[in-house]
N, C-alpha and C positions, 0 to 999 in steps of 0.2 A: 504494500500499500504506500502510495506517495501522496501525503496530504498537501493540499494547497493551503496557504495560511494567511492570516491577517493579524497585524500587530494589535494586541489588546492586552495591556497590563491589567489583570483583574483587580489589583490593588490600587491602581491609579487610572481610572477610566478616562481621564483626559488625554492619555497617551494611546487611545484606541487605534488599532490597526486590524482590518479584517481581510480575509481572503478566501478564494475558492480552493478546493482540493480534489484529489482523485484517489480512487482505490484502484491500484495499478494505473488512477487519476490522482447644522454644522455642528456639532459636538455632542457627545453622549453626556447625560446627566451624571455627575459624580456621586457615587454612593459611598457609604462608610467603609473604611479599610477593614478587611476581614480580621477577626480577632485571633485566629489560630494559625496563620500562615506568615511566612517571611517573604517579603517582596523581592523577586529576582531583580527588580529595577534599582536595588541599592547599588548595583554596578552600573556606571554610566555607559558601559560598552554593551549592555544587554537590553533587548526589547522583546516583548511577547508577541507572538503571532497566533492568530486564531485560524484554525484549519477546518475547511469544509470538505467532507468526502463526497464522492460522486453520488452516493445515495442520500446526500443532504445532511448527514451527521456532522457535528462540529467538535473539534478538540483544539488543544493549544500546544505550542512549542516555544522555546526561547531561542533567539538568534542574535548575532552581533548587531549593534546599532551604528549608524553612520557617525563619524566624528563631527565635532563642531566646525572644524576647518572645512570638511567636505560640504556641510550644509551651507556655510557662508559662501564658498566658492560658486555654488550652483544657484545662488539666490540673485545674482546680478540681473538687472532688467534686460529683457529681450523683446523684440518686436515681431509680430506675426499678424497676418490677415485673419480677421474674425468674420465668419459667415453665420447668419442665424438659420438654424434648422426650423425654429419657430420663434417668433417674437410677438407676444400677445398683450403686452402692456408695459408700463414703466417698471423699472427695476425695484422701486420702492413698494410695489404692490404685486410682485410676482416672485416665485422661487426661481432663482437663476442657476441653472444646471450647465456647467461648462465642460465640454469635451476637449481633450488634447490627444494628439496621436503620436505614435513613435514607430519608426521603421517604415515610414511612407515617404518616398521620394517625391519630387515636384510633379512627376508624371503620374503619381498614384493618388493624388488628392481626391479624385473622383471616387476611388475605391474607399478611401478613408471616410468620405461623406456617406457612402453606402453603409459602411460598418456602423457609423454613429446612428444612422436612421434605424438600423436593425436593433441596436441596443436600446434606443428609445422606445421602439415598438414592444420589446420584451418587458421593459419596465412598466409600461402602461397597460399591460394585461392584468395587473393586480390592483385591486382597490386598496387605498383611495386614490392612487395615481391615475387609474382609469377615469375616475369621476372628475378629477380636477386637472386633467392633462392640459387643458386649454388655459390654465393659469400658471403654467411654467414658461419661462423664457429658456430656450435651449440654444446654446452658443457652441459653434465649432471653431476652435482655434487651429488654423492650418500650420501645424508644426512640420517643417520640411527636414527630412533626414538625408544625409549623404548617401546612405545605402538602404536597400530594402530588407525588411525583416528585423528580427531581434536575436540577441545572443542565445547560444545553446539551443537553437531550433533549426533543424529537427533533432539534432544530437548535440551532446556536450562537445565543447571545443570550437564550435562555430562562433565567430566573432564578427559583429557588425558595427559600423560607425553610425550611431543614431543620436538624435538630439536629447532624448531622455534616458538613454542607457538602459533600456529594458532588457531583462534577461530571465530565462527559465533556470531551474536548478538553483534558485536562491537558497542559501544556507543548506545546500545538499538536498533540497526538496524539488523533485523534478518539475512539478507543475505550478510551483509558486512563481508568479511573474512579478518580480520586483523592478524598481526603477529609482531614478534620482528624484526624490519627492520635492526637493527645493526647486529643481529645474521645472518640474511640472507646474508647481505653483507660480513660478516666474512667467511661464508662457500663458497660463490661465489668466493672469492679471491683465492681459490685453482685452479681455471681455469687459463689457460695461459694468458688470457686477458678478460676484462669485459667491454662491451659497454652498456648492459642492462641486468637486472636480471628478470626472471620470476619464481615465487615461486608457486608450485602446491601443494595443500593439498589433502590428501587421503580421498576424500568424493565424493559422487555422487550428493550432494545437489547443486543447482544452486547458485553460489556466486563468489565473487572476490573483488579485490581492486587493487590500484596501487599507488606507491609512486614515487618520482622523479627518483629513479634508480631501483625500484622494482615494478613489477605488480604481483598480486596474482590471482589465479583461482582455482576452484575446479577441481582436476585432472580427476575425473570420470564423469564430466558433460560437454558435447560438447559445449553447448551454451556459457558457461562462458569463453571460449577461445577467444571470440570476443574482449574482453578488450585489448588484446595484439595488435590487428590491430590498434586500436585507440592510444594506448600508444606510439607506435613507431612513430606515426605521430608527437608527441611532441619530443621524444628523438632523432630521426634522422633528421626530417625536421624543427624543431623549429616552428611548426605550432601552431597557436592559436586555442582554442576552438571556435566553431562557433555558440554555443547556446546562448540564451539571458536571462538567469537568473543568479543571483537574483536581479540585479539592474535595475533601470528605465531608466534614461537618461544620456548619456555620454557627458562630457563637457571638455575633455582633448585634448591633441595634437594627431597627427597621430601615431597610434601604429606601433611598429617596425616589428611585425610579417607580413609575406608576404601575408597572406590570409584574412586580415581584414583591413578596412579603415574607415575613418570618412567622406569620399567623396561620393557623389551620382554618378550615372553613367555618368551624364552630366559633373560633375566636374572632374571625372577621365579622360574623353575624352579631355576636354578643357585644362587640365594641363598635359596630357600625363603621368598620374600617374599609378603606380602598374600594374593592369591587363587590362588597357584600350584597348590594342590591341586585346584582346580576347573577348571583349563584343559582345554578340549576337551569339557566336559560341556554338555548342553543347558541353556538358560536360558529362563525363562517369557516373556521379551520376544522370543523368536525367535533362531534360530541357536545358536551355542555360545559359551561363555566363552573369551575370548582377551585380547589386549592391542591395542586398536584406537586408532590414533593420532588425537589431537584430543580434548581434554577440558579442563575447568576454565578456559575462556576462551582456550585456546591451540590453534592449528591443528597445531603441531609440538612435540614434546618431552614431551608428557604423553599418557597412555593411559587408556582406559576399559575396563571389563570386557566390554561387549557393544556391538552396533552401534547400538541405538536404544531405550534404556529411557525410563521416565517422567522421569528426571532429565535427559534430552536433548530429549525431545519430549512434548508433552501427549497424553493419550489412550493412552499405552503402558502396559505392565506394568513393575514393578520387575524388574531383572535379579537373578540369584541372590545376588550380593553384597549389593545393596541390600535385597532381601527378608530375607535372614538378619540383617542389621544392624537393620532395622526391627523384626523379631520380637524380637530380643534386647533392644532398648531398651524395647519395649512390655512385655515380660515383667518387666523390671526395675522398671517403674512399677506394674503391676497385680498383683493376686493372684488366681490362678485358683481362686476359691471359688464357691459357689452364687450365681448372679446374682439379686439382689433388686431391688425397686423397680419403677418404671414403664418398660416397654419397649414401643415401638410394635409392632403386629402386623407380621409379615413380616420 
């Protein structure tokens, strides 16, 4: 199994990094520090990666972090042409999603635009993105690379001269598609506004990753686009991850995130806490709302609202709690007026 991963330090949610993974494949709300674990982030050279298996399961690994010098060198201002995939209103009343590309030469920008359109189409198959897709501005920054493709694709040892330095086999993990995060941010800054960045690599190999402000995906692989659905749950909704690795038992206080709790269903009801009013009701991701043990990186002591939402596994729906929060946050950002501008058909 070769998991794809995304950086997320479970003890410091502001350092979140997410990613896709394989079997033989803007900012999260900070919760309290776990009481029974020592943070690997005490070493400045380490960052956590969140791994998504091909079946949708999620786990974590630790990998080396870029140095301060590397981040500074990549952050210099760059210029690039920006093309709107859709522009539906002013940046102050829209969610501005910015795409950047890597491994696309000047003659391949049409292919890059096609890949972006496909990723956007995948994102908007899921509610609430499907409901409010006309209240996003979607910007394509035309990042031109000297060579076509990304490093270590299709095999290790392949080296390409690209603008964002994307590469598979990040930290020894085949399908983890890493990049120079600071360079991606510098290119994205050409867009009129930035709420989230998606970097697509010129590859058909299944892979991806996601940082606190950047998610990566293979441009030519449809399945890799599912990472963006999950990532925006963090950046828009401030939702916690609902999976239960790598820790055993939670002994801290009540998490701040709206979709996890340390209380059982009975305790939610007796204290009228969080989602108590929705207990027993059907949820879009299947089953009913309850308090299912195992969430926010812990197998025991924390509970999630449903059995298997998109915050636990890729390719799923949001549960009712997540959907409600996402809708509230989107409505706080956008204004439901007449949509103007360029919107693609369909």
